[in-house]
PASEBA-1860 file (N, C-alpha, C; in nm, 3 decimals):
! residues 156
1> MEIRVARQ> 15.330/8.588/6.230/15.189/8.598/6.259/15.113/8.614/6.129 ~ 15.010/8.534/6.110/14.933/8.537/5.987/14.803/8.612/6.012 ~ 14.771/8.701/5.920/14.648/8.778/5.930/14.558/8.737/5.816 ~ 14.437/8.699/5.847/14.342/8.662/5.742/14.224/8.758/5.748 ~ 14.192/8.812/5.633/14.077/8.900/5.622/13.981/8.832/5.526 ~ 13.861/8.808/5.567/13.763/8.742/5.480/13.650/8.839/5.451 ~ 13.614/8.847/5.325/13.502/8.929/5.282/13.408/8.836/5.208 ~ 13.287/8.824/5.252/13.193/8.729/5.194/13.120/8.789/5.074
9> HRWCALEV> 13.111/8.712/4.970/13.025/8.741/4.855/12.923/8.629/4.852 ~ 12.826/8.637/4.765/12.731/8.527/4.763/12.789/8.401/4.702 ~ 12.900/8.411/4.631/12.957/8.292/4.567/13.098/8.260/4.609 ~ 13.163/8.343/4.685/13.298/8.310/4.729/13.337/8.394/4.849 ~ 13.445/8.355/4.911/13.507/8.435/5.016/13.644/8.476/4.964 ~ 13.689/8.593/4.999/13.820/8.639/4.956/13.911/8.642/5.077 ~ 14.019/8.565/5.072/14.114/8.560/5.182/14.245/8.621/5.137 ~ 14.301/8.706/5.220/14.428/8.770/5.189/14.522/8.747/5.306
17> TPEEPAVE> 14.641/8.699/5.276/14.744/8.684/5.377/14.868/8.754/5.327 ~ 14.956/8.796/5.414/15.076/8.866/5.369/15.166/8.779/5.280 ~ 15.166/8.647/5.299/15.257/8.560/5.224/15.198/8.512/5.091 ~ 15.067/8.518/5.076/15.002/8.459/4.960/14.915/8.563/4.890 ~ 14.882/8.538/4.763/14.796/8.630/4.691/14.651/8.616/4.737 ~ 14.567/8.709/4.694/14.424/8.696/4.720/14.375/8.569/4.653 ~ 14.298/8.491/4.726/14.251/8.363/4.674/14.099/8.362/4.681 ~ 14.034/8.344/4.567/13.890/8.328/4.568/13.860/8.183/4.602
25> IPSSIVFI> 13.777/8.164/4.701/13.744/8.029/4.744/13.596/8.004/4.714 ~ 13.565/7.940/4.602/13.426/7.911/4.572/13.374/7.799/4.660 ~ 13.247/7.768/4.644/13.187/7.669/4.732/13.246/7.531/4.713 ~ 13.301/7.500/4.598/13.353/7.367/4.575/13.480/7.372/4.490 ~ 13.585/7.309/4.540/13.710/7.298/4.467/13.735/7.151/4.442 ~ 13.774/7.120/4.321/13.810/6.984/4.287/13.960/6.984/4.264 ~ 14.028/6.883/4.320/14.171/6.870/4.302/14.202/6.754/4.209 ~ 14.298/6.774/4.122/14.352/6.665/4.042/14.478/6.621/4.114
33> TPDGSWVR> 14.486/6.496/4.148/14.600/6.442/4.222/14.713/6.409/4.125 ~ 14.832/6.384/4.176/14.944/6.353/4.086/14.920/6.232/3.995 ~ 14.834/6.139/4.034/14.806/6.025/3.946/14.695/6.053/3.846 ~ 14.640/6.176/3.848/14.539/6.216/3.750/14.396/6.197/3.795 ~ 14.374/6.145/3.915/14.236/6.127/3.962/14.184/6.258/4.020 ~ 14.052/6.267/4.028/13.985/6.388/4.076/13.925/6.362/4.213 ~ 13.948/6.454/4.308/13.889/6.443/4.441/13.836/6.580/4.483 ~ 13.725/6.577/4.553/13.668/6.703/4.605/13.738/6.742/4.734
41> EESPEYFD> 13.757/6.872/4.749/13.816/6.922/4.873/13.727/6.881/4.991 ~ 13.790/6.846/5.099/13.723/6.805/5.224/13.658/6.667/5.216 ~ 13.677/6.596/5.105/13.622/6.460/5.096/13.718/6.362/5.163 ~ 13.669/6.245/5.202/13.759/6.144/5.260/13.872/6.105/5.164 ~ 13.842/6.101/5.034/13.944/6.067/4.935/14.054/6.173/4.931 ~ 14.015/6.299/4.944/14.111/6.409/4.945/14.208/6.394/5.062 ~ 14.153/6.370/5.182/14.238/6.357/5.300/14.324/6.231/5.292 ~ 14.272/6.126/5.229/14.350/6.004/5.213/14.471/6.029/5.122
49> VLGDMNPD> 14.450/6.097/5.010/14.561/6.128/4.920/14.658/6.225/4.986 ~ 14.605/6.319/5.062/14.687/6.416/5.134/14.773/6.346/5.239 ~ 14.720/6.236/5.294/14.794/6.161/5.396/14.777/6.218/5.535 ~ 14.674/6.301/5.554/14.649/6.363/5.684/14.499/6.381/5.697 ~ 14.437/6.308/5.786/14.292/6.313/5.800/14.242/6.434/5.878 ~ 14.331/6.503/5.950/14.290/6.617/6.030/14.400/6.724/6.027 ~ 14.423/6.786/5.912/14.533/6.883/5.904/14.505/7.009/5.985 ~ 14.610/7.060/6.049/14.599/7.184/6.125/14.677/7.296/6.053
57> YDAPLYAL> 14.682/7.288/5.922/14.752/7.384/5.837/14.667/7.405/5.713 ~ 14.710/7.493/5.625/14.637/7.521/5.502/14.661/7.406/5.404 ~ 14.581/7.301/5.416/14.601/7.179/5.338/14.590/7.202/5.187 ~ 14.492/7.280/5.138/14.486/7.302/4.993/14.612/7.370/4.938 ~ 14.662/7.469/5.007/14.783/7.537/4.961/14.904/7.442/4.968 ~ 14.912/7.363/5.073/15.020/7.266/5.087/15.016/7.165/4.972 ~ 14.896/7.116/4.939/14.881/7.018/4.831/14.922/7.078/4.696 ~ 14.887/7.204/4.673/14.925/7.271/4.548/15.075/7.294/4.539
65> KNLGFIAV> 15.132/7.348/4.645/15.273/7.388/4.640/15.370/7.272/4.652 ~ 15.334/7.167/4.725/15.430/7.063/4.757/15.399/6.924/4.701 ~ 15.273/6.894/4.678/15.238/6.758/4.637/15.203/6.745/4.490 ~ 15.197/6.856/4.418/15.169/6.849/4.275/15.021/6.842/4.240 ~ 14.934/6.878/4.332/14.791/6.881/4.301/14.762/7.000/4.209 ~ 14.656/6.989/4.133/14.604/7.101/4.053/14.463/7.127/4.105 ~ 14.432/7.252/4.136/14.299/7.289/4.183/14.219/7.342/4.064 ~ 14.094/7.298/4.053/14.004/7.343/3.947/13.873/7.380/4.012
73> CSSWRKCC> 13.823/7.498/3.979/13.693/7.539/4.030/13.629/7.634/3.930 ~ 13.500/7.645/3.939/13.429/7.740/3.854/13.375/7.852/3.941 ~ 13.368/7.967/3.883/13.316/8.081/3.958/13.228/8.165/3.868 ~ 13.162/8.256/3.930/13.071/8.348/3.864/12.983/8.278/3.762 ~ 12.892/8.198/3.816/12.793/8.125/3.737/12.855/8.033/3.632 ~ 12.968/7.977/3.667/13.040/7.880/3.585/13.087/7.937/3.452 ~ 13.099/8.069/3.442/13.151/8.131/3.320/13.303/8.137/3.320 ~ 13.363/8.122/3.436/13.509/8.125/3.447/13.556/7.999/3.520
81> IEIKLHPR> 13.649/7.931/3.458/13.711/7.815/3.520/13.846/7.861/3.574 ~ 13.870/7.833/3.700/13.997/7.871/3.762/14.082/7.746/3.782 ~ 14.209/7.758/3.744/14.304/7.647/3.754/14.426/7.699/3.829 ~ 14.463/7.630/3.936/14.580/7.669/4.015/14.677/7.554/4.022 ~ 14.807/7.585/4.008/14.907/7.480/4.012/15.045/7.536/4.041 ~ 15.132/7.447/4.080/15.274/7.478/4.095/15.343/7.393/3.990 ~ 15.378/7.450/3.874/15.426/7.371/3.761/15.546/7.282/3.791 ~ 15.629/7.321/3.884/15.748/7.241/3.916/15.711/7.103/3.970
89> NVTAAALL> 15.598/7.091/4.038/15.560/6.966/4.102/15.448/6.890/4.031 ~ 15.394/6.947/3.923/15.284/6.882/3.852/15.335/6.764/3.772 ~ 15.260/6.654/3.776/15.296/6.536/3.697/15.227/6.543/3.561 ~ 15.279/6.466/3.467/15.219/6.459/3.334/15.076/6.406/3.343 ~ 15.050/6.309/3.433/14.916/6.252/3.448/14.815/6.357/3.495 ~ 14.855/6.439/3.591/14.766/6.544/3.641/14.740/6.649/3.532 ~ 14.844/6.688/3.461/14.829/6.787/3.354/14.737/6.735/3.245 ~ 14.756/6.613/3.203/14.672/6.553/3.100/14.526/6.543/3.145
97> SVQNILPS> 14.505/6.510/3.271/14.371/6.498/3.325/14.295/6.630/3.318 ~ 14.358/6.740/3.357/14.290/6.869/3.351/14.272/6.913/3.205 ~ 14.369/6.884/3.119/14.356/6.923/2.979/14.245/6.846/2.909 ~ 14.221/6.723/2.949/14.115/6.643/2.887/13.976/6.691/2.923 ~ 13.958/6.755/3.037/13.825/6.798/3.079/13.790/6.937/3.026 ~ 13.887/7.020/2.997/13.859/7.158/2.958/13.771/7.173/2.834 ~ 13.786/7.092/2.729/13.698/7.109/2.613/13.550/7.087/2.643 ~ 13.518/7.016/2.749/13.377/6.989/2.782/13.313/7.100/2.865
105> TRRANSFR> 13.387/7.204/2.896/13.334/7.315/2.976/13.272/7.418/2.883 ~ 13.156/7.387/2.831/13.092/7.467/2.727/13.048/7.606/2.773 ~ 13.005/7.620/2.897/12.955/7.749/2.945/13.068/7.846/2.979 ~ 13.186/7.795/2.996/13.298/7.881/3.036/13.346/7.962/2.917 ~ 13.366/8.093/2.941/13.419/8.178/2.836/13.553/8.239/2.876 ~ 13.602/8.201/2.994/13.736/8.242/3.033/13.794/8.140/3.130 ~ 13.925/8.131/3.127/13.998/8.035/3.207/14.112/8.109/3.275 ~ 14.104/8.121/3.407/14.211/8.189/3.480/14.309/8.085/3.529
113> ITYLKDVW> 14.433/8.098/3.485/14.539/8.006/3.524/14.629/8.080/3.623 ~ 14.637/8.029/3.743/14.723/8.087/3.846/14.830/7.985/3.879 ~ 14.955/8.026/3.869/15.064/7.933/3.892/15.175/7.999/3.970 ~ 15.251/7.916/4.040/15.361/7.965/4.122/15.490/7.958/4.042 ~ 15.549/8.072/4.023/15.680/8.083/3.962/15.770/8.126/4.077 ~ 15.824/8.245/4.072/15.889/8.302/4.190/15.783/8.360/4.283 ~ 15.676/8.410/4.223/15.559/8.460/4.294/15.437/8.403/4.222 ~ 15.320/8.411/4.285/15.198/8.366/4.220/15.168/8.458/4.103
121> TSEVATSA> 15.140/8.399/3.987/15.113/8.473/3.865/14.982/8.424/3.807 ~ 14.900/8.515/3.756/14.773/8.478/3.695/14.767/8.524/3.551 ~ 14.705/8.443/3.469/14.681/8.475/3.328/14.539/8.433/3.296 ~ 14.481/8.494/3.195/14.347/8.457/3.153/14.351/8.413/3.007 ~ 14.294/8.296/2.983/14.278/8.245/2.846/14.130/8.256/2.812 ~ 14.100/8.286/2.686/13.961/8.308/2.647/13.896/8.187/2.581 ~ 13.968/8.077/2.572/13.908/7.955/2.518/13.974/7.834/2.584 ~ 13.905/7.722/2.577/13.961/7.598/2.633/14.089/7.560/2.559
129> TSAICRLS> 14.089/7.579/2.428/14.207/7.544/2.349/14.328/7.627/2.390 ~ 14.310/7.757/2.407/14.424/7.841/2.447/14.467/7.810/2.591 ~ 14.373/7.772/2.677/14.409/7.735/2.814/14.490/7.605/2.814 ~ 14.452/7.510/2.733/14.525/7.384/2.723/14.667/7.410/2.675 ~ 14.680/7.492/2.571/14.814/7.524/2.518/14.898/7.597/2.621 ~ 14.838/7.693/2.691/14.914/7.770/2.788/14.956/7.684/2.907 ~ 14.870/7.594/2.952/14.909/7.502/3.060/15.028/7.418/3.018 ~ 15.027/7.372/2.894/15.141/7.294/2.843/15.268/7.376/2.843
137> EICAIEGV> 15.259/7.501/2.799/15.376/7.588/2.795/15.431/7.615/2.935 ~ 15.342/7.645/3.027/15.383/7.675/3.165/15.453/7.554/3.227 ~ 15.396/7.437/3.207/15.454/7.316/3.267/15.578/7.269/3.192 ~ 15.587/7.295/3.062/15.704/7.253/2.985/15.830/7.323/3.033 ~ 15.816/7.444/3.083/15.931/7.517/3.136/15.996/7.437/3.250 ~ 15.914/7.367/3.326/15.964/7.286/3.438/15.991/7.142/3.398 ~ 15.967/7.107/3.273/15.999/6.973/3.227/15.886/6.872/3.238 ~ 15.765/6.914/3.271/15.653/6.821/3.282/15.617/6.770/3.143
145> GIIRNDFT> 15.597/6.642/3.133/15.556/6.582/3.008/15.669/6.556/2.911 ~ 15.791/6.590/2.948/15.905/6.565/2.862/15.966/6.432/2.900 ~ 15.986/6.348/2.803/16.047/6.217/2.829/16.197/6.237/2.844 ~ 16.249/6.187/2.954/16.392/6.202/2.982/16.457/6.065/2.987 ~ 16.579/6.054/2.939/16.655/5.930/2.950/16.734/5.933/3.079 ~ 16.726/5.825/3.153/16.797/5.817/3.280/16.931/5.744/3.266 ~ 16.987/5.745/3.147/17.115/5.678/3.128/17.208/5.770/3.051 ~ 17.332/5.744/3.062/17.434/5.821/2.990/17.510/5.725/2.899
153> AFVH> 17.522/5.763/2.774/17.595/5.677/2.680/17.742/5.716/2.686 ~ 17.823/5.617/2.697/17.966/5.641/2.698/18.026/5.599/2.564 ~ 18.107/5.682/2.507/18.173/5.649/2.381/18.316/5.613/2.412 ~ 18.359/5.495/2.367/18.495/5.449/2.392/18.579/5.466/2.268
END
């Protein structure tokens, strides 16, 4: 049985479930898809990439945990950029796409990176450059962006 408690603020709702961490849900979340394109939550493009036009489950969480989407949103007057991902499923194209946009976020003075390891973990970076580096480190642990050879050389 899932229990949801929502507390409204003027800029977000806070949802808490026993299985997941507290999640701030701002008015607009943008997802980076595995191919690196950007789609708004609840848009027709989002549901098309999700492959389900009428989900009866927590579609944003499913997309993050299973499909390799990266969620990006701004909160508190756009001073904080929030980035959520599951590094094991993130593609190099999605990672590069989010890293390319971060330097243009001039008003942001903090970047909260929330990622799924064994449990959801959050870190705060104080600049776009440090957020870009930390995203690379987090994803490198899972092998994202590393070129792998799919062949084995045999020595006779």
